[in-house]
Phi, psi and omega in degrees: 000317178296321178297319179297318178297320179295317178294323179294317179295327179284321184284332183300308178293329178294314179295323178295321179294317178296322178295320178295318178298318179297319179295318178295319180297317178294322178295316178296318179296323178295318179296313181298321179294333181270349187297316185266002181260134176291161002280161178248128181262082186295322181295316179296321177297316179297319179297317180292325177299320178293312183293317184281318184274294188296315184285346176270350185299316181300314183291322178292318180296315180294319178299315181294319182300309182288328177294316178298318178296314179295323179296319178298317179297317182294316182292321178297317180295317179288321180293333180297336179292337183240017183055042182238038181296336184291347182278356184307308183301316184290319181290322177299314181296311182295316180298321180290310188284330181276319194235296190292320180300305180297315185292309181293322175298316178297319180293322178294319177293323178298316181297322185272315191270315182300318179295319181296314180296314182297317180294318182294310181289326177297319177295321178297324179290317181298321181272009174065023176289326178294320176297324179295323177299317178297320178298326180273015178062033175248124180290119182299323179295317180295319186275324186258314188276315185301312179300323181290315180294316180295317179296318180292321180296327180272328186278322185296320175301323177295317177298320179296316179299316178295319178297322177301312180298317180292321178296317177297322177296323176298317176296321178296316179299315178294321181297317184273338182262330185247333188249005175062036173277148171283133186300312182296319180294318179300312182293323180295316179295324178298312182291319184295326187265350178275136176247161183301320182289334174302314180288315182298320180296322178294323179290322176297317176301318180300318178297317179296318181293321177298317177300316181297315182301308182292322179299314180293321177298313181293316183297308183290328177292316184280348175248019182298149173285173182280149175086174182297324180296321178295320179294318178297318178294320179296319179297313179297315181296323180296315181293315181296312181297316180298317182295314180295317180294326177298313181294320179292314180292331176298317178296315182298315181293323176297319177299318181289318187282323193238010175249118182279000000 
């Protein structure tokens, strides 16, 4: 009897987790299925592109700038133990475009965008605006979720690319002002050691992270509980889920891209 209770207590959260994964997967499949089907809400897509892409640029840029500078200092300090200070430009560039740029950019967008989407859609659900769309024969997923997911999937790679450039510039500024690197030599080493796939892999990660951020925001917002407490819980769950999935998918994509 005790064994049965233990198995039941263990199986309940496992089954609940599998059911949640299934609901998210069906929600994602529904969004993907609606992307190429008319009608297309171009105005809503443009507004979301502005909010998700342009308005996220300052926080992503500042994060990348300080990360690149701190990375240059850390690599110089560690490389000095082995007389390998010259690797600073190449490691900063590779580290930013492959890993830190996409991941930190994705996390910053998750903090800003996933919470915003979840709060907005959760409020719309609480005030029955989503039900009103259905009454007016407008598919809520088509009108609310698809433009946000599509905009985030296209905007975040651009943010990652800009963040990579700003992060490398941060490392360059620290290198020439604090670490006594020659500017031309630093830039030459950066260019020589970067390969096209280093940059491309980061942009692909950015697209995946953008999809995850918007998907989690839309899912938790549209399944929000009633009242202010439900909206607050949906907002928190969206940010946490997006952040964890970004880190998990980053490992999977790194494994796929760079493990022969």
